[in-house]
N, C-alpha and C positions, 0 to 999 in steps of 0.2 A: 504494500500500500504506500503510494507516494503522495503524502499529504503535507502541504506547506502550512506551517503554523507561524502566524505573524504576531509578534509581541505587540500589544497595544501601546500606543504612544504614551498613555498615562503611566504605564509601568516603566517604560524607558526613561521618561522624565523623572520619576521618583528615584530610580536607580542613579541617575545623573546627579540629582540633588544630594542624595545620600553620600555619593562618592565625593562630591565637593565639600560637604560638611566634614566628612572624615579626614580629607586631606588638609583642610583648614585647621582642624583640631590637632592634627599630628605634625604640622609643619614647624612648630616651635617659634613662629614669628608672632610678635605682638600685633594686636588688632590695628594699631595706628600704621603699621606697615602693610597689613593685608588690605585695609580699606581702599587706599589709592590704587592698588593692583586690581581689585575688583571693579573699581570705577573705570579704569582704563579698559578692562575687558568689556564692561557694559557699553562703553562708548563705541568700541569696535563692533560689537554685536548690533547695536542700533544702526551703524553705518551700513553693515552688511544687509540688514533687514530692509533698509531704504533702497539699497541698490537692487536687491531681489525684487522688491515691489515695482520699481521702475522698469526692470527687465520684463517682468510678468505683464505689466500694463502695456508696454510696447508690443509684446508678442500678441496679446489679446487684441489690441487695436489693429494690428496688421492682419490678423485672421478675420476680423470683422470687415476690413476693406476687401479682402479676397472674396468673401461671401457676397458682399453688397455690390462689388464692382466688376 
């Protein structure tokens, strides 16, 4: 039996959060050092999300033009 089981995104997300928390707790850095690191990561993620949004929007609009035109 060849059955693909896909892990739900909610479980993947929680595992990611748990891993981050564990790493933060075990890194032996004080929180005043960790905070700007996390802020930098958040800024990078926000930029990537915006870039992906713009690419998705452009692709969608191009597909609409193909259908309409």
